[in-house]
N, C-alpha and C positions, 0 to 999 in steps of 0.2 A: 539462314541458318547453318551455323558452326558446325567444325566437321572436328569432332572427337576423335581422338586416336583408334577406339575401339568401337566404333559406330558403321555402321553399313549400311546401304538403300536395299532395301527389298521390293519385292510387288506388295508387300503390304505397309511398305511404310519404312522407318525407321526403327532396325533393332541394334542392338550391343550384343558386340560377343563374348562372351567370360573368360577371362585369361584363366578361371579355374579351371575350366574345362566341361561349366554346367551350359545347360542349353541356352540358345539367345532371349532377350531378355526385353521386351519393348520396349521404347522411350516413351518418355512424359509427355513430348510434344506430340508424336506418334497418336498417342492412345486421345489427345482432347483435339486433335487432328481431325479425329474419325469419329469420335463422339458428341463434339458442340457444335451446333449450330450455330454458322458462321451468317446470321441473318444480313451485316452487313456489308459482305464481301459482293453481293449482286448489283446491289446498287451503285458501288465501288465501279464494278465493273462496265456499268451503264454509262456512266458518269466518263469514265476513261477514253471510253469508244467514241462517245457523242463530242467528247471535246475534239478529238483527233480528225475526228470526219469535218467539223467545223471549223477549224485550224486548216483543213487540205482539201476545202470544199470545192475547187476548181477541179485538180487534179480530181477526186473522186467522181465529179462533173464528166469527167471526159470518160477514165478506165471504166464506169458502168454503162460503155458504152461500145469502146475497144479492148475490155480486158475486164471482164465482169470477172470471171469464174478466180484469177490471180487477185482482184481484188477483194472479192466478199473470203479470201484466204487471209489474209493480210487483217483485213478488217476483225474476224474471228481470234485473230491472235493478241491484238493490241493488249487487250487485260494480261495476259498470260506474259508479254512481253515486259510491262510495267511493276506484278508482280515480281518478276523474278530480278530484273533490279533493284529494287528495293531491299528485296532479298541477300542479293549479295552486296548493295550497301552495308547493309545491315551487318554482314559477317564480316567487313572490312573492320567496322566501326569496333566492334566486340574484339578483332583480335587488335586491333591500337589501343584501346583498355588494357586487355590482359599483357602486351606488352611495355605499355608505360607502367602497369603493377611490380610487372618484373626489372622494371628495369634496360629492356633492350632497346637497340635499334628499331628505329618504327619509319618504314615506308613514306614518302612523300605523296602525301593522297590529297588535293586539294577537296574534294569530295569527302573526304571523311575528317580533314581537318576542324571545322567547328563545331561538329562533333564531338571532335576528342578536347577541344579546347573548354566545351561544357563538362567535361568528364574533370579537366583538370581542375575549374572552377568550383567544383562539388567538392573535390578532394580538399583545397584549400581550405575550402568557408567551415570543412569538420574540423582542421588543422589533423588529414591523415597524417600520420607518417608507415610508408609500405612495410618499412623492417620491422617493425613493433606493433603494428594494428591489424597488418592483415592474416587471418588464419589459411586461406585457399584460394586460387582462382582459377577457373576453367579446370575443375574438379569433378569426375565421376565419382556418379554415388549411383549405390543399388538394393535393389532390396530384394534378393534372389526366393523369398518365399514367396510374397505376390507376382513375381515373375517380370517386374519394370526396372529400368534405371534412364539414367537422367545427368548432365553436366551441370552444376552450380556456376555462374558465373565469377561468383565474390562472396566469401565469405568473410567479413570485418569485425575487428571491435569497435564499438563508435558511444562515445561520454552519452548515454540517452538514457540512463539509471537516475533514480533518487539522488541528490547529490554530485550528481556527473560521472553515480560507477560504470563502468565501459560492460557494454552490453555483445553478446555475439549477434551479428545478422546475417542472415540470406538474403542476398539480394540478384536480382535477376535485372538486368540490362534493355532494355525497351526502345527502340529506335522508328522514330516517323517523322518526314517529311511535312505533315498537315496537320496529324492530330494536337489538341493540346497539350502542355507539358505535365497537365495534372490529370490527365483522361488513361483509363484501363477498364480492363473487361476482365468481367465476374472471374472465367477461367485462369488468369492470371493467380488467382487466391489458390484456386486447384494447382496448380502447378507446382507455387511455391512449395504448399503441404507435401507434395508427392515428395517432394524433392527433402522437404524439410526431416519428413520421417522415416525415407532411406534408413537402411541398417547397418550399411558398411560404406567409407568410402575406396577408393582406389587410389593409392600411392602409387607415385612416379615409374616404380620398381614392381609392377602388377600387385604388391601385395596389399592385404585387405588391414584397415585401420577401424576401430568403432566412429560410426556415424557422431561429431560433437553434439552437446545440446543445444540446440539454437532457441535464444531468448525469441526474438524479434525477426519480421520478414518484410519485404519491401519491393517494389518496383523501381529501378534507377531510370525514369525517362529522357534518353537523348533527345533534345533537338537543335536545330543548328544554330539556333541564340538563345535556348534556355534547356532548364534542367529542371528535374524535380523528383527527390525521391517520395514517394508514395508509401506509408506503410498497409502491408492486406491482413488481416485475418486471417491469417494462414491456420488455423487451428486442428483441431482432434475432425470436427463436422467438415470441414472443408478436403480433408483426408478421406473421410469415410464415401464422401462424394465423388472421390478422385475413384476411388475402389469401384464406387459402380460406374464410371465410365470406364476403368481398365474392363471389367468383368464384359461391357457392351463391346469392348475394343477389339478384345480377344477373341470372340464369337462371331466376330464381321472378320476379323481376317481368315479364323478355320473353317466358314462357311463356305460351300462351293458353289461357284455362280452358275449352274446348270443343274436342274433334276428328270429323269425322268418324265417323260408323257404317260399318263396314265390310257390305256386303250380300253377303249370299250368292248362289252361279249362280244366274242366274235372274229375281231379285229387283229391281226396279226400286225408286228413291225416289220416295216420295210428294210430290207437288206439297206446298208451302208454304199451310197455312190463307188463305185472304185475307181481311183484316177490313177493315169500312167504319165510317167513322168516323160518328158518330151528328151529324145537323144542330143547332147550338146552337139 
C-alpha cells in the first residue's frame, strides 16, 4: 500500500486528514478491506505456510523437540511476513511507476526492475507521451459528503474512442508475483468507481479542483514477465455497491468492542479488581 501525504494509520485502518479542516475521511481501500470477504486469503496463507514447513522439514523436526514454542511463533507469522513483503514490493513498484511518469530519478532495485520494464512496455505500446497524455498521477481524491477519500494511481488520455479519439482513463496499478496478468477481483471495480465518482481532487498545494469526468476505468496489472490493461465496469451501480460497503465499514469502525453483561434479577455487579503498581 502506498503512503499518500495526507493518509494516516489508525486503529481502524487508514484514514485521510482533510487539509480543509473537516473530519477525517476513511480510505477507499480501508472500506473494501473491512467490508469485502477475501475468501482466497486463507487458502493462500495455508499454502505459503505448508510450503515453508516442507522446505524446512529437517529444521522443523529438530525444533519441534528442542524449541517448540519459538517454532510455533515463527510458523504463525510466515504468511504475515509473505503478505508484508508482497505489499512492500507493490509499494516500491507504484513509486517507481510514479517516478517514471514524472521523469524523476529511480533507485536501482532489482526486484522492481522487471515490473517497471513491463510498465515501460505498456507505455510504449500505447504511444503515451507523459508530457501531453497524463492528466494526473498519484493524486488524492475526496468525497467529503459521503466521508471517504483515496488515491488515483493514474489519470491518462488514451486513444480508445471512435476513430482514435482520446478518452480520459482512470487506472489503478495492481502487482502480483503469482496471479495471471489478466486476472482481477470484483472489488477492483468498486475501488475504481469510488475514485471515479469522488467530488474533488486535491492539488499539490492542498487546494481543491473539480473531479474530472472519467470516461473509462481499468486495472493495469504489472507482472515480472507480462502486463495487461483490464477495463472494469466502474459505473454508478458499482458506486452504489461501494456506498453499501462504506456504510458497513463505518458502522464497524464506530461499534464498541465490548458491551456490559446483563445481570439476572437480584445479582449485583462485582466491583472491579484494584491493582497496585509496584514501586520501581
